[in-house]
Phi, psi and omega in degrees: 000131180294152179296129179299149174251119185240124177270146181234123177272149187298325190082190177288122184294345177273351181260196185276357182310305180302325181288317180292330178293309182291327177292326176295315175299323182296336179285340183082357185285327182297315182300328180287337184267323186190178170273115184254132180225128179272144174242120181157177178293123183299332184298331180284334174285323176299318178296322180291327175299323180291317183288333182261349183060029174281128185265072174228171178242157178262125183239113183280134177230164180263329182224153181305323184294340179285350180296336179295342180273351181273133182288177184295337181262014180245151174249111180289134182224132172259122181291130184273343181206145179262000181286158178285128184258142177283164176297146179234127178269141175304136173081002183238081177285150180194192184306316184291320180291328175295321179294318179298316180297316182294320179299322178293319179298314182297314180298312183295319180299317178298320181295321178289319181298326182272005176086008178286341178213165186263335185201168183229130172244119185263136175285162184291139176234164176258121184298321179298318182292320176302318179293323176299327181278359176099008179258095192273074178231148175296337181183183181295328180304310182289326177296316180293324176299319178294315183295329182259005179059038178265123182260342179237109184211168181206151174266132175228137175254139181237129175219104186064235180270357182270127176237126183229115175260160187236141174281313174244153185237264187261086176212163179295145180300332179291344181262350189299308186304321182290340180269351178274089180245161178303317181297316182295315181295316180297318180299314180294323177297319180294315180295316180297313179303312183296315183286329174299323179285310190277331187243350178241356176072025178267109187294318182228080186296138171251121185243123175269128183255127179278148170284167175268316188264161176304141179056031181055033176088348179050054177066025180099353181294323183252018181136149186250008181300324180297315183287317189271335186237307189287312179300314176299324178294318178296318179299317180291323178297317179299322179296338179265008177088014179265126181275083179256131183242144178125198005282140179257146172305133185297332185286348178240343186302314184293324179291336183263006185304312182293317180300321181277354180057050183273139175270338178197161177239138173255111179265156185277330181211167191311296186289332177301320181272326189270338176297310178299320181294317182285337174296325183262339188226026183298129179095346177220021175282161182227137176265129179236135174263116179271152174089354177281157173284355176237162176270127179222130173230169175202158175294152183268055174207167183263201186284340179047054181306331186291339179242004182298139179089355181269350178074018185249358183297133183280124181273003188304311182296323179295316178298320177296323178295319178294317179299316181293322178300316180292323176301314182294320178301314182294323178295317180295315181293322179295318179295318180297321180295322180292320181292319181285000000 
């Protein structure tokens, strides 16, 4: 099997993205896993080399396949834009840094879609800054879904053996209940089931479904979403051959994961799913977008503007995101080889 080619987007140049990228290259671990190529303005990586004291060089290439010509002490970079860029201060994200981050995402996505690379690892961006730049998405997940014309997708966080997908993501807590519909829950179950099989190598996924309300609604006493929306979605998923279990009270589901032999958990909203995951995997969790026609992962942290430029940003989560992307590529290629 050929070595996977994985593209890395710069992220917001005012944040820690450039620093975690060069520090990740500095460990030597990326090269052992795949051919890694950064997409973004090279000058921000050069600045990150200075702040982190990583002794590598920036080598500009035009296409991912040219990265094989770059030596072990070089970081291959594809320039995402030819326009003249204004100065960017560490820790000060704004309209221009949002545009720079978005240009890298768009360029890298096209390269993966056209088969020039196998997967995409995105650097951290600031959602507010992306919106200031005119990219009106709740986050990179939705932006990538739009760019790849994916209509059924889901966000999943991975930390060690724990995998948690979400029905709702970045919305106000006051809006969550209205978004928990039979259709939404069933769609996420279908996407999760399919990607666990095709990209994680789980032949018969067991998915634990969380309730929305305390005590799973207590028979409707604390809310009827379980009875009217979640249970019917699970029943319909089972009819389609998906082994979905629940809904379970959220306060016990995660503790029972091993006992129930679950391959993944479907949580109803952002903090319900991510608090348990970050308690056990803070600093090395990975964000995965399910349902896209391309493989995409990202580190489970933001731009950290407050420490940008200090050379102290931890690359662990980024390295784990890169590692998981290569794992998924190999699973997909192995599955394709078996089918053919």
